[in-house]
N, C-alpha and C positions, 0 to 999 in steps of 0.2 A: 690482776696476783687471785692462784687460788686465796678463797676462805677459806675460816671457819662455820663451818653450820652451826647454825642454834641448835639444840637439843629441840624436835617436837615435842616435851615434853617439860617439870618443872625439875629441880635435880632431886627433891629430894619425892617425884614419883615413884622409882621405883626402891622405896624403904618397904622392909631391910633386904628385902634381897638384891638389894645394890644401893648401900648405905649414898647418904649426897656427901657428904667427904671424900669417899669412894669419886663417884662419878664428876664430884667440883675437878679433880685430882685427872680422873681418867680423858676427862672431856677436853679441860682449858686448858690443861698442861703436856697430857701426853700427845691427845688429838692435837693440840694445836703448833707442838715442835716439829708433829711432819711436816703440817706447812708452811708450818717460818723456812725449814729447811730446803724443801720440795722447792716455794719463792725463790730463795739465796742461789742455788741450780744453777735455776730457768735463767736467774737476772743473770748472772752469772758469763750462762749461753747466749745474752738475746734471744730465745727461744720467746716464739709467741703460739700457743697451740691453745683450738681451741676450744680443745675440754680437759675435764681429769683424767680419765679414761683412755685419750689417745696419748697422754702424757706416761702411762702406766705399760702402755700395750710400746708403745718406742723405745722407752726407759728398759723394758726390759730383750727385746728383738735387734738394742746395739750393747749388751749388756753391761749397760751405763748401770753400777748394783746399788751405786748411794740414792741417784735419784730415784732408779723404781723402789728402792728400799722404800726409802718419805714419802713417794707419791702413789704406790698401792696403801701403805700404813693410813692415809692417810683417804683412799680409796672404800678400804675394808673399815676403816671405827664410823665415815660416815655412813655404811649400812646399813654396818648393826644398831646404830642410832636410831635406825629404819623399824629394824626386824621388831623392837620393843612397842610397849604401852599397857601403863598403870593394870594393875591388874592379870593383865593375858587377857584371849579367847580360845576359841573351837574355831579350827577348822572346818571351815560345808564344800556340800560342793561337786567338782569335778576336782578341786586339790578333794577334799577325804576322799572317791575313791580315789583315784590316784593315789593317793599313800597307803590306803590298802590292800590296791595291787602289788607295791611294791615291799612292801611290812610287814602285810597282812591285818594290822590294823594300830592307830593312832599309838597303842601303848608300843608296835613292835619298830615302831622310830622312833621315838621314846630311848627305845635298851638302845636302838645302834646307835642314835645320839650322842647319850650319851656316856656310852661304851666307845665312841673315835673317840672322843673332843677326852675323856679322863685318861683317855691310851696314848693322846699323842704325846711325846716325849720329846721336854723341850718347851717353847713358849708358839705361840703359832693362834691356828682355827679354825674352829669346826660347822662345816656345813650342807648343808641343804642344797641339793642338784639337781636343776633340769635336763638332759641332754638326751634328745631325738626321743622325747616319748614318755622316758622312763627320768624314774630319780634315782638320789644314789645317796649317800653319805659318804662324806672323804673332809680327810683334814687338810688343811696346810702349812705349815717350818715358817716360823716368822713371819714374812711380807707378804709371802703367796696368795695369789688370790685368783680365781676362775676368770679372772677379764683376759689372761694366756690364753682360755683355752678356749680349742675355737667350737660352738657349738652350746656351751656350754652356758648356761641362764642359771644364777643363784640365788633361792628363794631365800634363805635365808642361814641366817651366823650365827654364830658366840662367838668371842674371844678369852681364849685359854692364855692368854699372856698374864703372868704374876699377877700386873697391878691390875686384872678386873677382880680381880677374888683375893687375890693373897688375906687382905683385912677384915675382908669382912664374912670372912667362910675359915678361916686356918689356915690357911692353902688348902682346903678341904675342896679338890678342883672337884671332885664327883659330886659335891656335897649341892656349892655354887653352882655346876648344871642343871641337877634335878628343882633346882630353887626355881632356876629361874627361868627352866622346861614348863611347871607349873601354875608361873605366875605373872612371867614377863611378857610372854611370845602376841606378838602383834600377828593374829594368822588371817586381818583383812591381808596387809601389806604381802604377807607371801602368798595368798593367792590371787593380787593383781602380778607378783613378779611368774608366779604361775601358767598365766594365760597371756602374760608378754611370751614366752615360754612354747607356745603352742600356737601364737598368730603370729611369728617372727618377727616380732616388736622389738624395740627395745630396750624397755623393762624401765627402772630407775635408773635417774643419770644426778651424774655430783654436779650441786651447781656449778651454773660455768663461770670459768678467770671474769675478774674484773677487769675493762681495760682500761684499767692500769696497767695490767702487764703490758700493755703495749708502749709503754714512754716508759 
């Protein structure tokens, strides 16, 4: 069965950008519910997939929207938690050079990322992607994920569903994105994803299903 991975930091670690109350609800209820429903759907089918990535791609290919929505949201959230660290950091080395080449500067990337996320109509996600050696900022609607885009490697994501920021930022998505960018990004994780994209490695993967999925 799929599991709910623990956060790589404490529930209060990202405050005040993301409060303890918001993070507990976001991780312990929203993310947990996606995992629960995905497990229920897989059990009903008797499926025994080896990875969540496989589940997402196959559900999308089969147009199984309920399974896709819950599995993709589980994956997106797992990736989102990994993109953050208390206090944030700054990009260095090859990643910093690629950012300068694509966006002119880190400030240029910041502007593009915040504008894309703030401008996304409705619920969704804003991503920094690497594809074919180039970086780009895109947003996706609802559960849509780069896992289904051939050749694209996600480097960074921020959740722009209302439950991610509504209470802490009075529903001001742009203010949330600005504070999140300045104080929460783990650029070492982003760099590891960038290196995976450059070398053709798999990059981050959601924790593998437990053996209980076979019973």
